[in-house]
Structures are given as structure tokens and as C-alpha cells.
C-alpha positions as CSV (number, residue, x, y, z in Angstrom):
1,M,16.6,22.6,28.1
2,N,13.1,21.9,28.4
3,H,11.5,18.3,28.8
4,Y,8.1,17.0,29.2
5,E,6.3,14.3,30.3
6,E,3.2,12.7,28.5
7,H,0.7,9.8,28.5
8,A,2.0,8.9,25.2
9,E,-0.9,6.8,22.9
10,I,0.8,3.4,21.1
11,V,-0.3,4.1,17.3
12,R,2.1,1.3,16.1
13,Q,4.1,-1.5,17.4
14,E,6.0,-3.4,14.5
15,Q,8.4,-6.4,14.9
16,L,11.0,-5.8,12.3
17,T,13.1,-9.0,13.7
18,P,12.9,-11.7,16.3
19,E,14.4,-9.4,19.0
20,I,13.8,-5.7,17.5
21,F,10.9,-3.7,17.8
22,R,10.0,-0.1,16.4
23,L,6.9,1.6,18.3
24,T,5.4,4.8,17.0
25,L,3.8,7.0,19.8
26,K,1.5,10.0,19.8
27,A,3.5,12.8,21.8
28,P,2.9,15.8,20.3
29,E,5.4,18.0,23.2
30,I,8.1,15.7,22.7
31,A,7.8,15.2,19.1
32,S,8.3,19.0,18.3
33,N,10.7,19.8,20.6
34,A,13.2,16.4,19.7
35,R,16.3,16.8,18.3
36,P,18.6,13.9,16.6
37,G,20.6,12.5,19.5
38,Q,18.4,13.1,22.3
39,F,16.6,10.5,24.2
40,V,13.7,9.5,25.9
41,M,12.6,7.6,29.6
42,V,9.7,5.3,28.8
43,Q,7.7,3.7,32.0
44,T,7.5,0.2,31.0
45,S,5.1,-0.8,33.7
46,P,2.3,1.1,35.9
47,C,3.5,-1.0,38.7
48,Y,7.1,-1.6,40.4
49,D,8.5,-4.2,38.4
50,P,10.5,-3.1,36.8
51,L,10.4,0.0,39.0
52,L,13.2,1.9,37.0
53,R,12.5,3.7,33.4
54,R,14.4,2.8,30.5
55,P,16.3,5.3,28.4
56,L,15.8,4.9,24.7
57,S,17.2,6.9,21.4
58,I,14.5,8.7,19.6
59,H,14.3,7.0,16.0
60,Q,12.7,9.8,14.3
61,T,10.0,12.2,14.8
62,I,6.8,11.9,12.5
63,G,5.5,15.7,12.0
64,S,4.9,17.5,15.3
65,E,2.7,14.6,16.6
66,Q,4.3,11.6,16.6
67,V,7.9,9.6,17.9
68,Q,9.6,6.5,16.9
69,L,11.6,4.5,19.1
70,L,13.5,1.4,17.9
71,Y,14.8,-0.8,20.9
72,K,15.3,-4.3,21.5
73,A,13.6,-6.6,23.7
74,V,16.4,-8.1,25.9
75,G,15.5,-7.3,29.7
76,K,12.4,-7.4,31.7
77,G,11.1,-3.8,30.6
78,T,11.9,-4.2,27.0
79,R,10.4,-7.5,26.7
80,R,7.2,-5.8,28.6
81,L,7.2,-3.3,26.1
82,A,7.1,-5.4,23.2
83,T,3.8,-7.0,24.6
84,M,1.8,-3.6,24.4
85,N,-0.9,-2.9,21.1
86,P,-2.1,0.1,19.6
87,G,-4.6,2.2,21.8
88,Q,-2.4,1.5,25.0
89,K,-0.5,4.1,26.6
90,V,3.1,4.9,27.7
91,N,4.2,7.4,30.1
92,L,7.3,9.2,28.2
93,T,9.7,11.8,29.6
94,G,12.0,14.0,27.3
95,P,13.2,15.0,24.9
96,L,16.4,14.7,27.2
97,G,20.1,15.4,26.9
98,H,22.0,17.1,24.0
99,G,22.3,16.0,20.8
100,F,24.2,16.1,17.7
101,D,25.9,19.2,16.2
102,L,25.2,20.0,12.4
103,T,26.3,23.7,12.5
104,G,28.5,24.7,9.7
105,K,29.3,20.6,8.3
106,Q,30.2,20.3,4.8
107,A,30.8,16.6,5.3
108,I,29.4,14.1,7.3
109,C,29.7,10.4,8.0
110,L,27.4,8.4,10.1
111,V,28.9,5.0,11.6
112,G,26.0,3.0,13.8
113,G,26.7,-0.5,15.2
114,G,23.8,-2.5,16.2
115,M,21.1,-0.9,18.2
116,G,23.3,2.5,17.8
117,I,22.2,2.9,14.5
118,A,18.7,3.9,16.1
119,P,19.3,7.8,16.4
120,L,21.5,7.9,13.7
121,Y,18.2,7.6,11.0
122,F,16.7,10.8,13.2
123,L,20.3,12.6,12.1
124,A,20.5,11.2,8.4
125,R,16.6,12.6,7.7
126,E,17.4,15.9,9.3
127,I,20.9,16.5,7.1
128,L,18.7,15.7,4.2
129,R,16.3,18.2,4.8
130,T,18.4,21.3,4.9
131,S,18.2,23.7,1.8
132,T,21.7,22.4,0.9
133,P,22.8,19.5,2.5
134,P,26.0,18.5,3.2
135,K,27.7,15.4,1.6
136,C,26.6,12.3,3.6
137,V,28.1,9.0,3.7
138,V,26.3,6.1,6.2
139,L,28.5,3.2,7.5
140,L,26.2,0.5,9.2
141,G,27.3,-2.5,11.2
142,A,25.8,-5.4,12.5
143,R,26.2,-9.5,13.5
144,T,24.5,-10.8,10.5
145,A,22.3,-9.1,7.8
146,D,19.3,-10.2,9.2
147,E,20.0,-7.9,12.5
148,F,19.9,-4.7,10.4
149,G,15.9,-5.7,9.4
150,P,14.4,-2.9,7.1
151,L,17.1,-0.4,8.3
152,P,19.3,-0.4,5.3
153,R,16.0,0.2,2.9
154,D,14.8,3.0,5.0
155,F,18.0,4.7,4.9
156,M,17.8,4.7,1.1
157,E,14.3,5.5,1.1
158,I,15.1,9.1,2.5
159,G,18.0,9.9,0.3
160,V,21.0,8.4,1.2
161,T,22.7,7.7,-1.9
162,E,26.0,6.7,0.3
163,T,25.3,4.0,2.3
164,Y,27.6,0.8,3.0
165,F,27.5,-2.2,5.2
166,A,29.5,-4.6,7.5
167,T,28.7,-7.5,9.2
168,D,31.0,-10.3,11.6
169,D,29.9,-12.9,9.3
170,G,29.9,-11.4,5.7
171,S,26.5,-12.3,4.8
172,L,26.1,-8.7,3.9
173,G,28.7,-6.0,2.6
174,H,31.9,-6.0,4.2
175,H,33.1,-9.0,6.3
176,G,34.9,-7.2,9.4
177,F,34.0,-4.5,11.7
178,V,32.5,-1.0,10.5
179,A,34.9,1.1,11.4
180,E,37.2,-0.3,8.9
181,L,35.0,1.1,5.9
182,L,36.0,4.5,7.2
183,P,39.5,4.7,4.8
184,Q,37.5,3.2,2.3
185,H,34.4,5.5,1.9
186,L,35.8,9.0,3.1
187,E,37.0,10.9,0.2
188,P,40.2,12.8,0.9
189,G,39.6,16.4,0.4
190,H,36.5,16.9,2.7
191,H,36.8,18.0,6.3
192,W,34.6,15.3,7.5
193,T,32.6,15.3,10.8
194,V,32.2,11.7,11.6
195,C,29.2,11.0,14.3
196,T,28.8,7.1,15.7
197,C,26.8,5.5,18.0
198,G,27.1,1.8,19.2
199,P,28.9,-0.9,21.1
200,H,31.8,1.0,22.9
201,P,34.8,-1.1,21.1
202,M,33.5,-0.1,18.0
203,M,33.4,3.6,19.0
204,K,36.8,3.5,20.4
205,A,37.9,2.1,16.9
206,V,36.0,5.0,15.3
207,V,37.6,7.5,17.2
208,S,41.1,6.1,16.9
209,R,40.9,6.4,13.1
210,C,39.5,9.7,13.1
211,R,42.2,11.0,15.4
212,K,44.7,9.6,12.8
213,Q,43.2,11.3,9.9
214,G,42.6,14.7,11.9
215,W,38.7,14.3,11.2
216,E,35.5,15.5,13.9
217,C,34.4,13.2,15.5
218,Q,31.0,13.3,17.9
219,V,30.1,10.2,19.7
220,S,26.8,9.1,21.4
221,L,27.5,7.1,24.2
222,E,25.0,4.4,25.6
223,T,25.1,3.6,29.5
224,M,22.9,2.6,32.7
225,M,20.8,4.9,33.4
226,A,18.1,5.3,36.1
227,C,16.4,8.8,36.1
228,G,17.9,10.8,32.8
229,I,18.1,13.9,34.4
230,S,21.2,13.5,36.6
231,A,19.8,13.2,39.9
232,C,20.7,9.6,40.8
233,L,24.3,10.2,39.2
234,G,23.9,6.3,37.8
235,C,25.3,7.1,34.2
236,A,28.9,8.6,35.5
237,I,31.8,8.4,32.5
238,P,35.6,9.6,33.3
239,R,37.1,13.0,31.3
240,A,39.5,12.7,28.9
241,D,42.1,13.8,31.4
242,L,40.4,11.6,34.5
243,S,40.8,14.7,36.7
244,G,38.0,16.9,37.5
245,P,34.2,15.9,38.3
246,Y,32.7,12.8,36.2
247,L,30.8,13.7,33.0
248,H,26.9,12.5,33.0
249,V,25.5,10.7,30.1
250,C,21.8,11.9,30.6
251,K,22.9,15.5,31.1
252,D,26.1,16.3,29.7
253,G,25.8,14.0,26.7
254,P,24.5,11.6,25.5
255,V,26.2,13.3,22.4
256,F,29.8,14.1,23.3
257,K,33.0,15.8,21.4
258,A,35.4,12.5,21.1
259,E,38.1,14.6,22.5
260,E,36.0,14.8,26.0
261,V,35.6,11.6,27.0
262,A,38.3,8.9,28.0
263,W,38.5,5.6,25.7
264,L,39.7,3.0,28.5
């Protein structure tokens, strides 16, 4: 799978919430080759501090020229990225990894929690672009309504008519966990494919419900990684049968079939 290195110019930097930012970059080679679920490695400093690049999911592409990244400023690298302005350049490597498989799907449910919502917007947009789009339901979870920022509106504006929410504090939608929405909103009689990204406990709960219902489930895993190309082996995860070589999120994923992964 081809990937590219680009010195991408910042087109726009938006602060969506106190901690969440959306960065638009001019990166035509990455934009024209990216698929939903893939990611980029971002060099947040031209110096050696911080030394390692940061893996960020591709939030969406705009035409064949621009890439958008949705990120949370929580560490030294992302906080520095949040200070950068239009006209400055950022070095990107991507698109990396394997994305979601939409082939032949008739009914798809996207389940996102926290920053795991980021790649699902790209996925929803691609689903709705097809000439005969499959049925699409979106379930989004966060701690509070404020943490969603404009994302609920964004999903609705691209034509997702069935979007439902869960918050830990009950400030928007269901008061509880987003996985609890699955039996409420997935109609029987469809062969559902569930695509999920978010915190590990959330995805584990989603996978458990899918197993009980016999639904296909694809998971996009998030983990620490240093290189993004399977050279450092820092993103290893155990296989479902706990035998054989470990899987590597950057090369084998980040999207896996749920049954490939050990949900410890």
C-alpha cells in the first residue's frame, strides 16, 4: 500500500471545544489516496522535542487536495500543534494502515466514543456517496454534550438522518453508555455491519453485543505508536487465540475484524 511524505501547509485551524481542534492541511497526495479508517503520522516539531510523530486518524478529505485531522490537545506534541496557524507547514506521512471494508454491506452502524468519532465522519460520508447507499445508523458517545462540539450537526449536514447520542452525565441523548443504544436502534431483519472506534472498554462492550446478535463488527484500534510503518513494533496487540505473532495496529490495522483481536 502506497504512502507519501508531504510538507503540508495549514489551511485552517479550528478550535471546536476547549481541548478539541480540527486542522485542515493541503496534502494532495495523501488526500487523493486516503480511505476511511486510515491515519497519518504528524511531525509536531521540526526539532527533537517531542521526538516522535503523532498518529492521527483522517477525519475527512476535501476534494483531492486537502486532509482534515480532528485531535485533542492533551500532550506536548498536540498542544504544540494547536498553536500553529494557517500558512505554517507540517510534515505528514500517510495514508497509513488498512481502513474499513464496505464491500457488499447492506446496513451499517457506526459507533464512536470520544475522539474515536474522528474517523467515522469520513466513513459516513463515503457510505452516503455511493449510488445506492446502504442503511446507515450513527451512534455517538461522550462524557458530556459539550465534548461533541459541532460533530452532531456535521453528521446531520452530510445526510445521516439516524444519529443518536449517549452521554455519561445525561446532558444529551441517552444517559449512559453508547453501546447500550445498539439494541434500541438496530432494526431486526437487517444483516448489520457495525464499525466502531473509541475507548477500549466501549469497543469491548460493542463487540460483546455484536457477538450475541450475530452481527459483523469491524474495530478501529487506537494505541501508542512511534513509527506507523511496523518498524518499531511498539503497537503490538495479542491475537484472539493468544498464539502466534502479535498483530501490529499500524500495519495490520488500525481496522480489524473484531474476532481477530483478543478482548482482554
